[in-house]
C-alpha positions in Angstrom: 14.1 25.4 -5.5 16.5 25.5 -2.6 15.5 24.2 0.8 16.4 26.0 4.0 18.9 24.2 6.3 17.5 22.0 9.0 14.1 21.6 7.2 11.9 18.6 7.9 10.6 17.2 4.7 7.8 14.6 4.1 7.9 13.1 0.6 5.4 10.7 -0.9 7.0 8.5 -3.5 4.1 6.1 -3.7 0.8 5.3 -1.9 -1.2 8.5 -2.3 -4.0 8.7 -4.9 -3.6 5.0 -5.3 -3.8 1.7 -3.5 -0.5 0.0 -3.5 3.3 0.5 -3.9 3.6 2.5 -0.6 6.8 4.5 -0.1 7.2 7.5 2.1 10.4 9.5 2.8 11.1 11.5 6.0 14.1 13.8 5.7 15.7 16.1 8.2 18.9 17.9 7.0 21.2 15.1 5.7 19.3 12.1 7.1 16.7 10.2 5.0 14.4 7.5 6.4 12.3 5.5 4.0 9.1 4.0 5.2 7.8 0.9 3.3 8.7 -0.2 -0.2 5.6 -1.8 -1.8 4.4 -2.9 -5.1 1.1 -3.1 -6.9 -0.3 -5.2 -9.8 -0.9 -3.7 -13.2 -4.3 -3.2 -14.9 -5.2 -3.9 -18.5 -3.5 -0.7 -19.6 -0.1 -2.2 -19.0 0.0 -5.4 -21.1 2.8 -7.8 -20.2 3.9 -6.0 -17.0 4.3 -8.2 -14.0 4.4 -5.7 -11.2 4.8 -1.9 -10.5 7.2 -0.4 -8.0 8.0 3.2 -7.0 10.4 5.4 -9.0 13.3 5.9 -6.6 15.2 8.6 -8.7 15.1 10.9 -5.7 16.7 8.3 -3.4 19.3 7.5 -6.0 20.2 11.2 -6.2 20.5 11.3 -2.4 21.7 7.8 -1.7 24.5 9.0 0.6 21.8 10.4 2.9 19.6 7.3 3.1 20.0 5.8 6.5 17.4 2.9 6.5 14.2 1.4 5.3 11.6 0.8 8.0 8.8 -1.6 7.1 5.5 -1.3 9.0 4.2 -4.8 8.1 4.5 -7.6 5.6 1.8 -7.1 3.0 2.9 -6.9 -0.7 1.9 -3.3 -1.0 4.5 -2.5 1.6 7.3 -5.1 0.9 6.7 -6.2 -2.7 9.1 -3.6 -4.2 12.1 -4.4 -2.0 13.9 -6.9 -4.2 13.5 -4.7 -7.3 14.6 -1.5 -5.5 17.5 -3.3 -3.9 19.0 -4.0 -7.3 19.5 -0.3 -7.6 19.9 0.8 -4.0 20.7 -1.1 -0.8 20.0 0.1 2.7 19.5 -1.5 6.2 16.0 -2.8 6.7 14.1 -2.6 10.0 11.0 -4.7 10.6 9.3 -7.2 12.9 10.2 -10.9 12.9 7.4 -11.9 10.6 7.9 -9.0 8.3 11.6 -9.7 8.0 10.8 -13.4 7.5 8.7 -12.5 4.4 11.3 -10.1 3.1 14.0 -12.6 3.6 12.2 -15.0 1.4 11.9 -12.4 -1.4 15.5 -11.4 -1.2 16.6 -15.0 -1.3 14.6 -15.7 -4.4 16.2 -12.8 -6.1 19.7 -13.7 -5.0 20.1 -10.5 -2.9 20.1 -11.9 0.7 23.9 -12.1 1.1 24.3 -8.3 1.3 21.0 -7.5 3.1 21.1 -6.0 6.6 17.9 -7.2 8.3 17.4 -5.7 11.8 14.5 -7.0 13.9 12.4 -4.5 15.9 9.3 -4.7 18.1 6.8 -2.4 19.6 9.1 -1.3 22.5 12.3 -0.9 20.3 14.0 2.5 20.0 16.7 3.2 17.4 18.8 6.2 16.4 19.7 6.9 12.8 21.7 10.1 12.3 19.9 13.0 13.9 16.6 11.0 14.1 15.4 8.8 17.0 12.6 6.4 16.2 10.1 4.6 18.4 7.2 2.3 17.5 3.7 1.3 18.7 1.7 -1.8 18.0 -1.4 -1.7 15.7 -3.9 -4.2 14.5 -4.2 -5.2 10.8 -5.0 -8.4 8.9 -1.4 -9.7 9.4 0.5 -10.0 12.7 3.3 -7.8 13.9 2.2 -4.4 12.5 3.8 -1.3 13.8 3.2 2.4 13.6 6.3 4.6 13.4 7.2 7.7 15.4 10.2 9.7 14.1 11.5 12.2 16.6 13.3 15.0 14.8 14.7 18.4 16.0 11.8 20.0 14.3 9.1 17.8 15.8 7.6 14.3 15.8 6.3 12.7 12.6 4.0 9.7 13.1 3.2 7.2 10.3 0.4 4.9 11.3 1.0 2.1 8.8 -2.2 0.1 8.0 -4.3 -0.3 11.1 -7.6 -0.8 12.8 -8.6 -0.9 16.4 -9.4 -4.5 17.1 -10.0 -4.8 20.8 -10.4 -8.6 20.7 -7.6 -9.6 18.4 -7.1 -13.3 17.4 -3.4 -13.3 18.4 -4.0 -11.1 21.6 -1.7 -8.5 20.3 -3.7 -5.5 21.5 -3.2 -2.0 20.0 -0.9 0.3 22.0 -3.6 2.9 22.6 -1.7 4.3 25.6 1.4 4.8 23.5 -0.6 6.6 20.9 -2.1 8.9 23.5 1.4 9.5 25.0 2.7 10.6 21.6 -0.3 12.9 21.2 0.3 14.4 24.7 4.0 15.0 24.0 3.1 16.7 20.7 2.8 15.3 17.1 3.9 17.7 14.5 2.8 15.7 11.4 0.5 12.7 11.2 0.5 10.4 8.2 -2.6 8.1 8.5 -4.0 5.5 6.1 -7.3 6.3 4.4 -8.4 3.0 2.8 -11.7 2.8 4.6 -12.3 6.5 5.1 -15.6 6.2 3.2 -17.0 3.5 5.5 -18.9 4.7 8.6 -18.6 3.2 12.0 -16.0 0.7 13.3 -14.5 -2.2 11.4 -15.5 -5.5 13.1 -13.0 -7.8 14.9 -11.3 -10.6 13.0 -12.5 -12.9 15.8 -16.0 -12.8 14.4 -14.9 -14.5 11.2 -13.6 -17.5 13.1 -17.1 -18.3 14.5 -18.6 -18.2 10.9 -15.8 -20.4 9.5 -16.3 -23.0 12.3 -20.1 -23.0 11.7 -19.6 -23.6 7.9 -17.1 -26.4 8.6 -19.5 -28.1 11.0 -22.4 -28.0 8.5 -20.4 -29.3 5.5 -20.2 -33.0 4.8 -17.9 -33.0 1.8 -14.6 -31.2 0.9 -14.1 -27.6 1.8 -12.1 -25.2 -0.3 -11.3 -21.9 1.3 -9.6 -19.0 -0.5 -8.2 -16.0 1.2 -5.2 -13.7 1.1 -2.2 -15.8 1.9 -0.8 -13.0 4.1 -3.8 -13.0 6.4 -2.2 -15.1 9.0 -5.0 -14.5 11.5 -7.5 -16.0 9.0 -5.3 -18.9 8.3 -5.1 -19.7 12.1 -8.8 -19.6 12.4 -9.1 -22.1 9.4 -6.6 -24.4 11.2 -8.6 -24.1 14.4 -11.9 -24.9 12.7 -10.3 -27.9 10.8 -8.9 -29.2 14.1 -12.4 -29.1 15.7 -14.0 -30.8 12.8 -11.2 -33.4 12.4 -10.1 -32.4 8.9 -6.7 -32.4 7.2 -5.4 -29.3 5.4 -3.9 -29.2 1.9 -2.2 -26.0 0.6 -2.5 -24.8 -3.0 -0.7 -21.8 -4.4 2.9 -20.8 -4.1 2.3 -17.8 -1.9 0.0 -19.8 0.4 2.7 -22.5 0.9 5.4 -19.9 1.5 3.5 -17.8 4.0 2.3 -20.8 6.0 5.8 -22.3 6.2 7.4 -18.9 7.2 4.7 -18.1 9.8 4.8 -21.6 11.3 8.6 -21.6 11.5 8.6 -18.2 13.3 5.8 -19.3 15.7 3.0 -17.2 14.3 0.9 -20.2 13.4 -0.1 -23.0 15.7 -0.3 -26.1 13.5 -0.9 -29.5 15.0 1.6 -32.1 13.8 0.2 -34.3 11.0 -2.6 -31.8 10.0 -0.9 -30.6 6.8 -1.0 -33.0 3.9 0.3 -32.7 0.3 -2.1 -31.9 -2.5 -1.4 -35.3 -4.0 -2.8 -37.0 -0.9 -6.2 -35.3 -0.9 -7.9 -38.2 -2.8 -6.6 -40.7 -0.2 -9.0 -39.2 2.4 -12.8 -39.2 2.7 -14.3 -35.8 1.5 -15.5 -34.8 5.0 -11.9 -35.1 6.2 -10.4 -32.5 3.9 -9.9 -28.7 3.8 -8.1 -27.1 0.8 -6.6 -23.7 1.6 -5.8 -21.9 -1.6 -4.9 -18.6 -3.2 -7.0 -16.8 -5.8 -9.6 -14.9 -3.8 -9.2 -11.9 -6.2 -9.9 -14.0 -9.3 -6.3 -14.1 -10.6 -6.4 -16.2 -13.7 -3.4 -18.4 -12.9 -4.1 -18.7 -9.1 -5.2 -22.0 -7.6 -8.9 -21.2 -7.2 -9.2 -20.2 -10.9 -7.6 -23.4 -12.0 -9.9 -25.4 -9.7 -12.9 -23.6 -11.1 -11.8 -24.5 -14.6 -11.2 -28.2 -13.6 -7.6 -27.5 -14.6 -5.7 -28.5 -11.5 -3.6 -31.6 -11.8 -4.0 -33.0 -8.3 -7.3 -31.7 -6.8 -10.8 -31.5 -8.2 -14.0 -29.7 -7.0 -16.9 -32.1 -7.2 -20.7 -31.7 -6.9 -21.6 -31.0 -3.3 -18.2 -29.6 -2.2 -18.2 -26.2 -0.5 -16.1 -23.3 -1.7 -15.6 -20.3 0.7 -14.2 -17.1 -0.7 -13.1 -15.3 2.5 -12.2 -11.9 1.0 -13.9 -9.0 -0.7 -12.8 -8.2 -4.2 -10.5 -5.3 -4.6 -12.0 -2.7 -6.9 -11.4 -3.8 -10.5 -11.4 -7.5 -9.7 -15.1 -8.0 -9.4 -15.6 -9.4 -12.9 -12.9 -12.0 -12.5 -14.3 -13.1 -9.2 -17.8 -13.3 -10.6 -16.5 -15.5 -13.5 -15.0 -17.9 -11.0 -18.2 -18.1 -8.9 -20.2 -18.9 -12.1 -17.8 -21.7 -13.0 -18.0 -23.1 -9.4 -21.8 -23.2 -9.6 -21.5 -25.0 -12.9 -19.4 -27.7 -11.2 -22.2 -28.2 -8.6 -20.4 -26.6 -5.7 -22.0 -24.7 -2.9 -20.3 -21.2 -2.9 -20.1 -18.8 0.0 -18.9 -15.5 -1.3 -19.7 -11.8 -1.4 -19.5 -8.9 1.1 -18.0 -9.9 4.4 -20.9 -8.3 6.2 -23.3 -10.7 4.4 -21.4 -13.9 4.7 -19.5 -13.3 7.9 -16.4 -14.8 6.2 -14.4 -11.6 5.9 -13.7 -8.4 7.8 -11.5 -5.6 6.6 -8.1 -5.0 8.1 -8.4 -1.2 7.8 -9.9 1.4 10.1 -13.3 2.8 9.4 -14.4 6.4 10.0 -14.8 6.2 13.8 -11.4 4.5 14.2 -9.7 7.1 11.9 -11.2 9.9 14.1 -10.0 8.0 17.2 -6.4 8.0 15.8 -6.6 11.7 15.0 -8.0 12.4 18.5 -5.2 10.4 20.2 -2.4 12.0 18.2 -3.7 15.6 18.1 -1.4 16.5 15.2 -0.6 20.1 14.2 -0.4 19.0 10.5 -2.2 16.1 8.9 -1.4 14.2 5.6 -3.9 11.5 4.6 -2.1 8.6 2.8 -2.7 5.2 1.3 -5.9 5.7 -0.7 -7.4 7.1 -3.9 -8.3 10.8 -4.0 -11.9 10.3 -2.8 -10.6 8.5 0.3 -8.0 11.1 1.0 -10.7 13.8 0.7 -13.1 12.0 3.0 -10.3 11.5 5.5 -9.6 15.3 5.4 -13.3 15.9 6.3 -12.9 13.5 9.3 -9.8 15.4 10.4 -11.7 18.7 10.2 -14.5 17.2 12.2 -12.2 16.5 15.1 -10.6 19.9 15.1 -7.7 19.9 12.7 -7.6 23.2 10.8 -8.4 23.0 7.1 -5.2 24.9 6.2 -3.1 22.4 8.2 -4.2 19.4 6.1 -2.3 18.5 3.0 -3.6 16.2 0.3 -0.6 15.4 -1.7 0.2 13.5 -4.9 3.1 11.2 -5.5 6.2 13.3 -5.7 4.8 16.2 -3.7 6.9 17.5 -0.7 5.7 19.1 2.5 8.5 21.1 4.0 8.4 22.2 7.6 10.7 24.8 9.1 10.2 26.6 12.4 6.9 24.7 12.8 5.6 26.3 9.6 4.6 23.8 6.8 4.6 24.6 3.1 3.9 22.6 0.0 5.6 24.2 -3.0 8.0 21.7 -4.6 8.1 18.3 -6.2 10.6 15.5 -6.6 10.8 12.9 -9.4 8.2 10.1 -8.9 6.0 7.7 -10.8 5.9 4.0 -11.7 8.8 1.7 -12.4 7.5 -1.2 -14.4 8.9 -4.7 -13.9 8.7 -7.2 -16.8 10.5 -10.5 -16.2 14.0 -9.7 -15.2 13.8 -6.2 -16.5 13.3 -3.4 -14.0 12.3 0.0 -15.5 13.4 -1.0 -19.0 9.8 -1.0 -20.4 8.8 2.6 -21.3 6.0 4.3 -23.1 7.2 3.4 -26.6 7.2 -0.4 -25.7 3.8 -0.1 -24.0 2.4 1.7 -27.0 3.6 -1.0 -29.3 2.1 -3.7 -27.0 -1.3 -2.0 -27.0 -1.1 -1.6 -30.8 -0.4 -5.3 -31.2 -3.1 -6.3 -28.8 -5.7 -4.2 -30.6 -5.0 -4.7 -34.3 -2.3 -7.3 -34.6 0.8 -7.2 -36.8 1.5 -7.7 -40.6 5.0 -8.7 -41.5 6.1 -8.2 -45.1 9.3 -9.9 -46.1 11.0 -9.1 -49.4 14.5 -9.9 -50.8 16.2 -7.3 -52.9 19.4 -7.3 -54.9 22.2 -5.4 -53.2 23.5 -4.2 -56.5 20.5 -2.9 -58.5 17.7 -3.1 -55.9 15.5 -5.3 -57.9 13.2 -7.8 -56.2 14.7 -11.3 -56.0 11.9 -13.0 -54.1 8.7 -12.2 -52.2 7.0 -10.3 -51.0 5.8 -12.8 -48.4 3.2 -11.5 -46.0 2.6 -12.9 -42.5 -0.4 -12.0 -40.4 -0.6 -12.4 -36.7 -3.7 -11.1 -34.9 -4.9 -9.1 -37.9 -6.6 -11.5 -40.4 -6.6 -15.2 -41.0 -4.5 -15.5 -44.2 -6.4 -18.5 -45.6 -9.6 -16.6 -45.5 -8.2 -13.3 -46.8 -6.1 -14.4 -49.7 -7.4 -11.5 -51.9 -6.4 -8.9 -49.3 -2.9 -10.4 -48.9 -2.4 -10.6 -52.6 -3.3 -6.9 -52.9 -0.8 -6.1 -50.1 1.9 -7.9 -52.0 1.0 -6.0 -55.2 1.1 -2.6 -53.4 4.5 -3.6 -51.9 5.9 -4.5 -55.4 4.5 -1.3 -56.9 5.9 0.8 -54.1 9.4 -0.7 -54.4 9.5 -0.3 -58.2 8.5 3.4 -57.9 11.3 4.0 -55.5 13.7 2.2 -57.8 12.8 4.6 -60.6 13.7 7.5 -58.3 17.5 7.3 -58.3 17.8 9.7 -55.4 16.3 7.2 -52.9 19.2 5.1 -51.6 18.1 4.4 -48.0 16.4 1.2 -47.0 14.7 3.0 -44.1 12.9 5.1 -46.7 11.8 1.9 -48.5 10.4 0.5 -45.2 8.6 3.7 -44.2 7.1 4.1 -47.7 5.8 0.5 -47.7 4.3 1.0 -44.3 2.5 4.1 -45.4 1.1 2.8 -48.7 0.0 -0.6 -47.2 -1.4 1.1 -44.1 -3.6 3.4 -46.2 -4.9 0.4 -48.2 -5.6 -1.7 -45.1 -7.5 1.0 -43.3 -9.7 1.7 -46.4 -10.5 -2.0 -46.6 -10.8 -3.0 -43.0 -10.9 0.2 -40.9 -8.1 -1.4 -38.8 -4.5 -0.2 -38.3 -2.3 -3.3 -37.7 1.4 -2.8 -36.9 3.1 -3.1 -40.3 6.7 -4.5 -40.1 8.5 -4.5 -43.5 11.7 -6.7 -43.5 14.1 -6.1 -46.4 16.8 -8.8 -47.0 19.7 -7.8 -49.2 21.5 -10.4 -51.4 
């Protein structure tokens, strides 16, 4: 459908009806601003996939209009897609110092830093890109230097909150710019895009400062080694661990690549206060008495290859959890990760460790970085938007956020719950949602970006469920007769030595099938031979085993 000239469009390319891979597009006339470029991790339905990033077909089709990427903060679900997207489309990047520091590390790792344009901004920055002027306001989250974005267009102001909460006693004393938010609301906000992660939680989200008191108390009571696992990007939490270690005269060892990277980047940029000599190498842990050590590690979500998982399996080369050590999991499992975390906790108890885990409200070791219901209503009240689009959440969260907006006076017909690819067009202050743009998931597997499609995934699922049977047979190029074989190889289907009768019957069916095809002189295509073998062997195996392995006939011609 055609779009009227000078229309303001809000496009979700990722981050609605899901948690992760956030990407939003604000377009006015021929100017496009992209907000965030995140990634998310795959579930069991995507075997072999490393990470998922947004589909940027729409941006590639309009790349001459893309002015910049603005990043609200440095979490993976907001920056994780940048190196993969930049292999297809480069654009200037705007972000705070810490955010750019984390992005720089990613681009360097992928060999993309040379051509990157990294532009630092802060809460009082103002930039102009095409017909759009952009200002910012400080918010609180579980990582420093988070910004909300206000895009001032000829049609009206669009505000994107980023991830936020209202922490009035922040650890780093970066207070939320409530006065700026109120000023934007007073001047008029046409569209508000606000995160919905905690829209189901009543009340206010507690301050991060409360966690520090509980960490210090646990450190004081513990007489052996302490292992603390949290999100590496939660720099506030890391600082509170450092402060508690300093007060209890402990050294800190870092385990996990992301933990090491974030600590070094945050320290080099001045976001972590780290006393000289406090950090030690993992190989030095055993040189100190147990009561002198804190191990800060990754793996709070139960990731199988993360540091905490390896420690729980006694599979780490340098550090070991011993009976009487304390393990603190300072995070709440993301939905879907509960089973993996529970398995780690079981293993830790078997090792004789004392484990502090579970809901942050119970242990005091974790608070959310996202706004709960009363804070979401406060943001809506400050901004007073004409139109509201809840983002960053699954559908039930978006729905609950809509109810909160209605409760503070936003008209039901002025609230748009969109899906990825949906567009809200606004012209002459009237909003309509009637068109879509290409969207979806781009799958990253190793060095391949987007080269794994449905066919490959279907084959991977097939292999993971029923295994594969490879049938190798050598035929004469001249008369088609069998020269050797068939040789049947089973992987993930049956154990050959215990299923010799089954394999012999497969070989017999293969020989019979080939001989019948030879008798039919009209069949002269090897692909027909392969397909017929697959069908006849497949029928037999299903009758015998009720399984459907992938059957791969290989015909060698001599």
